[in-house]
N, C-alpha and C positions, 0 to 999 in steps of 0.2 A: 754855465759859462758860454758867453757870446762867442760866434765864430770870429768877430772883430778882435776879441781878448786873444785867441788862440793865435791869430794870424800876427798880432803885435808880439806876442811870447816868441815865436818862431823868427821875428825879425830883429830879435836882440841876439847878441852873441851866445850860441849855444854851449850848454853845460859840457859835452863831450863824454870824456871816459868817467869824470867823477859820477856822472849820472848812469851812464851805461853799465859801469861794472857794479852797480848796487844790484843788478840781475844776473851778474855773468858768473857761470860755475867756477869754484875755487879753482880748478885745474886749467883755466884758460890762461894762456900767455899774454902778456900784456905788450902786443906788437906796435910798433910805430909805422906810419905809412910810407916811409923810405924803404924799411926792412920788407915791408909787404910786396912792395913792387918787385923786390928780387926774386920772388916766388913766381912770377909772371901769373898773377891771379886772373881768372875770369872776371869779367865786369858784369854786373847785374844792376837792375833798378826795381823797386818795390814802391808799392803805393799804400800808406797808411791813409785809409779813406774813411772820412766822416761821413756819416749819415745824419743830418740834421733833423731832430724830430720835436716837437713841441713837448712832449712829456720827458725829453732829454736825448741828447746824442749819442749816437751809438758809433762803435767801431767795427768795421767791417773784414773779417778775417776768413781764410780759406782752410780748411781740414784736408790734409793731403791725403791722396789715396795710399792703401798699403803697398809697397813695391820693394823691390830688392836694391836699397839704396840708402844712403846717407839721413835723408829727412823724411823717410817713410813714415806715414800715419802723424806727422807733426801739424799743429797749428802754425800757420803762417800768413804773411800778408801777401796779397796777389802781387805778382811780379816775375822777373826771369832773367835771362841771359840777353845782353846787349846784341843786337844783331847789325850787320854792316849796313843796313840801309836807315837805321835810327838816326835822327838828326841830333840827339843829345838823350841823356840819360833819364830825363822826365818823360820824353816820348816813349822811351823803353818800358817804364813803369805803367805808362797809360795804355799802351799797345798790349801789354801783357795782362793788365787787368781787364781790358775789352775781351781778350781771348778766354780768359779764364772764367770772369764771373759775368760777363756780358754786358758791363757798363760801358757805354760809348765814350770814347776821348772827350767828345765836345760836351758831355755831360757832367764833366768834372771840373771845378775851379781851383786850380793849384794855388795854394796858400803859402807855402814854403816849402822847407827841406829839413832834414836831420842829418847829424854827422854820418860820415862813411862808416862801415862797418866790415872788417874782415871776418870770414868765417872758415876758419882752418879745415874742417872736415871735408869741405867740398871746394876749398880754394877759391871761394868768391870774393870780391871786394864790391860790397853792396851800397848803393848809394839811396837812402829812403826819400821819397817825395811825399808831401802831405797835401791831401786834396779833399774837397768838399763836393759831396753829390748837389747839383743845382735843383733837381726836383724830386719826385716821387721814385724810389728805388725799384727798378725792374731788373731783377737777377735772372742770369741765363748759366748754369754750372757746366762748366767742361768736363763732361764724365769721364774722360781718360785720365785726368790728372786731379780733379776735385772731387771729395767725397761728399762734402758739405759747405755750404756757405754759411757762417755763423756770425750773428750781429751780438756785441757784448756792450752794455752801457758805459759811456765814458766815466759816469760817476763811480762806477766799480773800481775803476784804476785809480780814481783820486781819493779813495779811502786809505786811510793809515794802514789799516789791516789787511790791504788787498795783497800784500807781498807776503810769500809763505815759502814753503820748500816742499819738495817731494823727492821720492827715489825714481830714478830713470835708469834703463839698461842703455848705456852708450855702445855704439859700434866698437868692437874691439874690446870692451871693458867689461867688468861686471857692473852691478848697480852701484849708481853713484847718489849722494844726495846734492839736489841742485835748488837755486831758487826758482820759484814758478809763481805765476798768477793761476789761481786754481778757481775756475766759474764753473760751478756744477760739474760735471762730466768732462768738462774741457781743461787741458792742461796747456799753458803757455808758457815756455822756457827757451833756453838757448837764444838765438839770434834774434827771434821775434820779440822775446821778452826783454832783451837789452835794448832794443829799438825803442820799445814802447816805454822803458823806463826813462829814457831820455826825454820823450815827448811829455810825459807826466811831470818829470821835474821841471822842464821848462815852463809848463802850463802853471805849476804850483809858485814858481818864482815870479812869474807875472801877476800872480794873484795876492803876493805877499806885500 
């Protein structure tokens, strides 16, 4: 799929919850935005970063370090909390991406965004930006937060059999079965899988 096709898909009305909830755990409540704002959530921005390659585009993820926290050891998109000096949420996503994986803000072409997503365990309201690397990727891992920078082919997510399930130990719970993308040793579930699901759904609709 060409980048122009992906950009066109993101310019159309987004599928929102009907796509997001394809990869949402069964125990996840269905919040609306007005209800979420009553929780005084922290605001964050993440970047779904596409690395265009002749042999096929890849999506760039980070594997978080193990730590005593909600999202320890999880696969995620680069991103983080909006700071006071950030001009907008896209700037937040680009700034955090540069800090976490070393990709300069000026080396990313922003082509769209996905629907906002509330993450109950950390009380974050996240706004995903979609961007494309302008040239050859030069990654530099932030060692304090990022265990590994992982690229996964977009073609994998576009396969009908890419959606699976696995058992995960959730904070404060016993093991539960959750929807996930399983790529080798990497498990993409939770908020990252939910955002990825909307992205894939939007592209598939464009191709239909």
